[in-house]
N, C-alpha and C positions, 0 to 999 in steps of 0.2 A: 504494500500500500504506500502510495506516495503521499507526502505531506501537502496540504493545500497551498496553492500559490498565492502569495500576497503581493498584489500590484507589481507584476513582473516588469522588468525594465524595458523589454521589447517583446512583441508578440511571438517572434520565432524562438524565444527562450522558454515558452510555455510547454505544457505536456502534449502528448499525442500528436507530435508534428513529425514523426518518423516517415521514412519513405513509403511505408505501407498504410499510413493513416488515411482515413476517408477525407476527401476534399472538404474544406470548410465552406459553409454557405453563408455564415454571418461572422464577420470579424470586426474587432475594434483594436486600433493600435495607437496608444497614447491619446485617446479621445478625451477632450476637455471641453467643458461648457461653463460659461459664467453669465450671471444675470446681474446687471448693475454693479459689476466689479466684484461680486461675491461668487466664489467657485461653487458650481452645482455638481460637476464631475471633474476629476483631475487624473490624467494619465491612465485612463481605463484601458486594459488590454485583455482580450479573450478571443477564442475562435470556437465556433459551434458548427457541428456537422448535421447533415440530414438524418432523420429518423430518431432525433433526440428531443427530449422534453426538459427544458431548463427552467428552473425556478429562480427568479431574481428576488432576493431578500434584503432587508435592511430597515433601519428605523425611519421614522418620518423625516423627510428632508434629506434622505440618503442619495437621491438622484435616480430612483427607479423609473418613474415616469419620464424624466428627462432623458434617460438612456434610450427608451423606446423611441421617443420623438427625435433624438439625434440620429438613430439608425435610419429613420424615415426621411431625414433631411428637413425636418420641420423647425429646427432651432439652429442658430449659428453655432458652429463648433470648430475646434482645431483638432489636429491629428487626422487619422485616416479610418474610414469605415468601408466595409464591403458587404453588400447584400446581394447575393446571386439569385437570380430569378425574381418572380413577382412577390410582393409582400402584401399581406392582408392584416388589418389592424382593428382590434376591438378596444375602444376607449373605455375609461371608467364609466359605469352606468350613471353616476352623478353628473357627468359632463354632457350627457345627452338629454335634450329636452323631452319631457313627456308630452309636450303639446304638438308633436308631429301631426299634421293634418292628413294622416295617411294610415292605411291599415297595415297589419303585420306582413301580408304578402307584398305590399308595395315597398315596405322598408327593405325586404330581402332583395327585391328586384333592383333597388338602388345599387346593390353590390355588383350588378352586371355592367354598370356604366363605365368603370375603368377599362373593361375589356372591349366594350362596344364603341366607346367614344361618344361624346355628347351629341353628335349629329345623327346618330342612329338610334332608333327606338327599339326597345326590347321586343323580341318576337315571341312566337308561340313556344319555341324551344327554351327561351330564357324564363318564361313564366312557368313552364313545366319543371325546369330545374329548381326555381325558387320554391315551388310547391313541394318538391321532393326534399329539399333542405329543411323546410318547416316540419315535414314528417320526421326527418332525422332527429330534430331537436324536440320532438313530442308535441308539436303545436299545429298539426294539420287541421284540427278542428277550430283553430282560432285565426285562420288565414284572413278572414274578413273583419276581425275585431280591430277597432282603432288602437293604435300603438299605446296611446295614453291610458286606455282602459285595462291594459294588462297589468299583472302584478310585477314587482321588481324582478323576480326570477324569470318570469316569462319574457319581459323586455330584454333581459340579458341574453336569453336563448335566441331571441329574434336577431339581436346584434351579432351573435355568433353565426347564425345562418347567413346574415348579410355578408360577413367576412368570408365565409366559405363560398359564397356565390362569386367571389373574385377569383377563385381557383388559384390561389397563391401557392408558392413553394415555401414561404416563410409565414408563420402565423404569430403575430405579436399581440399579446393579451395583457391589458392593464387591469389588474385586480379583478378578473372576471368572476371570481367565486365569492367576493366580499359582499356580505349583506343579503345574500339570496338563500332561499329555502333549500333543505337537504335534497329533495327530488331534483331541483334544478341543478344543484352542484353535481349530483350523480350523472345527470344527462350530459352536462358540459364535460365532465371528465371522460365519459364514454366517447364523446365526439373527439376530444383531444387525443385519446388513445387510438382512434381510427385514423386520424391524421398522421400521427407518429408512425403507425404501421404502414402507411403509404409512402413513408420516407420523407415526410415534411419536417421542417425544423420548427419547433414550437417553443416560444419564449413567453413566460408568464410572470408578471410581478405579483407578489403576495406578501401579506404580513403573517400568514399562518405557517410557522416553522414546521409544526407536526405534519400538517397536510402536505407541505412541500417535500418533506422527508419521505413520506409514504408514496407519493405519486410521481415525483420527478426523477429523471435519470441523473441529473446534474444540478448542483446549486451554485449560484453566483451571489456572494454576499458582499453588499456594497455599503460603504459610508463615504460617499463622494469619490472614493477610489475602490479598487478591488481589495477586499480584506481576505476573502477566502474563495476558492474556486475548486470544485471537485465533487465527490460523492457526499451523501449526507454524513457518513461516518467520518469523512475527512474535514468537513466544514462545521458541523454542529458539535463542536467541542467547547469546553469552558474558555479556553485560551482565545480561540478565534472569535467566538461570540462576544466575549468580553471586550475585545478590541473594536468590534463593529458597533456594539450597542453602548459602549462606555458604561458598562454595568457590571455588578457582581453577578456571577452565574453559579448556580448549583445544579448538580445532576441528580435526577430522581428516576430510579429504575431504568437506567440506560438512556433516559431522555434528558432534555435540557429545560431548565426553567430560568427565566430572567427575573431578577429582582433589583430594586433601586436603580432604575434605568437613568434617572437624571434628565438633563436637558440635552437633546441631540442636535439641535440646529439653532442658528441665530434667527430671531423673528423676521429679519429682512430676507431670509431665504425661503420663506413659505412659498409653497407651490412648486418647489424643485422636485418634490415627490421622491 
């Protein structure tokens, strides 16, 4: 077992970069982002391959959301990023208005526009695909329900179906399991598992260390830079967690519990995620 990498100096000094390693689909090399002069990400380095499910963990203000947005080119950044193939993005549910004047099927069809271009209208095949995707997320019977009339878990599943409609090679998910009911979480995890089995690269931000340890192949622990990168056994240790959360950590029955977390970020950095 290798020890977790802590903010490697260069991408090519990380693990799994041998001659027989699978080609990386998502990479960051010294990726840095600042807002108003305050660093949100600093010298972030990693490489992710297809068919993996990576959980991005860290305290509030650690830069988790900013990382996804930087990979998509939505924020100004320095360093280098690579995203091979098409990317599909599921934002935090709280960032999506419930007042969409459109039904669930229409929201999913919106996911087809990046493939079609805005000058083409979705055809019969696009509508059939959208309906099939709603069935995959267990909402075939709510296709004509207004988006705002759905529960939080149902809206999150619709947003997942919209992302799948883009037929991306990389799926970037920003806290998709936060604040939704257990059945919706189970459905979302089944969909993620199916995407991973198809060779897609799935990256999910989350605050739930236990769930990430159970579900993800790999964990990336951030606090504005990479604190730990590896398997759950490598990353979820008292020493690594203590550095990431600036907290005292105790172990209970082989698991980790955080106590006395303290302050993790300066108030001016709110929103860095």
